[in-house]
N, C-alpha and C positions, 0 to 999 in steps of 0.2 A: 112209088113209081106212078107216073101219070103221063098218059098219051103215048103214041107210037114213038119208039126210039128213045124214050126216056131212060136214063141210067138208074140202076139200082144202087143206092148209096148205103154203105154199111158203116157202122161206127169204126173209128180208128183202132179200137180194141180188137177187132176181128183180124186174126192172123191167118186163118185157113178157111177156105170155102170149097166145099165139094158140090159138083153139079152131077145130077143123075137124071136120066130120061129113059122112057120106054121100058119100065120095069114089068108092066102088064101083070101085076100081082093078081093071083087067083088061087083058090084052094086046090085046084088041080095040079099046081106046081109047088108042092110043099118044100122042095129043096131050095127053090128060088126065094120063097117067102122066108124060110129059116135063115138063109144067107143075108137077106136084107135086114131082118130083125137083129141078127148078130152085128151087122154093120152099124145099125143105129146105136147099139149099146157100146161099141168099141171105137167108133171114129173119133179122132181128135179134132175134127173140124169145128170151128166156131160158128159156122153157118152152113146150111144145106139148102140147095136150090133144086127142087124137083120140077123138071121141065116136061110135064105132060105124060099122059098114059101111065100114070102111077099104077092104076088098076086096069085089068083087062076090060072091065065094065063097071061103071058106077051108075046104078039106075035111080039114084036119088038119095037124099040124106036119111030117108027112112031106113036105109041099109045099115045105119050105125047100130041098130039093135040086133043085127045078125052077128053070130059068133065071129066069123072071119073078119068082117069089116070092123067090128068093134075092137078086136084084137089089134088090127093094124092101126086104128085110130089111137088106141091107148099107147102103143109103141111110139107113134109120132108125137103124142102129147108128152110122154116121158122125155123124148129127145128135146122137144121145144122148151122144156123147163130148164135146160142147161145150155142151149145154143139156139141160134136164130133159125127158123124154118120158113121157107118160102115155097109156095106151090103155084105152078101155072097149069091150068087145065089143058088136057089134050083132047083128041077126038074121041077117045074111049071113055074119058071121065069128065066130059064137059058139064055134067050135072052135079059136080061137086058144088055144094052150096054153103050158105051161112052156118048151118049146123055142123058141117064137116070142119070148117075153119075154126069155129068156136070149140069144138071137141078136141081138135088137135093142137090148137095154139099157133097154127100156121098163118102166115100172111099171104093173102090172095094176090097173085101177080097177074096183071093183064097181059094177054098175048099181043105183042106189038105187030 
């Protein structure tokens, strides 16, 4: 994807795409986190597009060494090993950086 209004092009092999936004994942909402982790394990989508505010707050990629953030990153990595994962930053997680994208295998989407 490049530039405002550019289209995200997926391979012809992709049959199902899920779009999710505003999860606001945080350890204070364990049922929400558990539901999302189950979803990642069981969705049949070939691609997942996370459209901002995945986390309630992301204070920087140093967070990856924390238990909660590390668990979420590993779950996203597990998903990205079998399907395409795209993440657009939101106002709560605009500090998602290169280490996050490397750890999760996600493709960084620009906000148009």
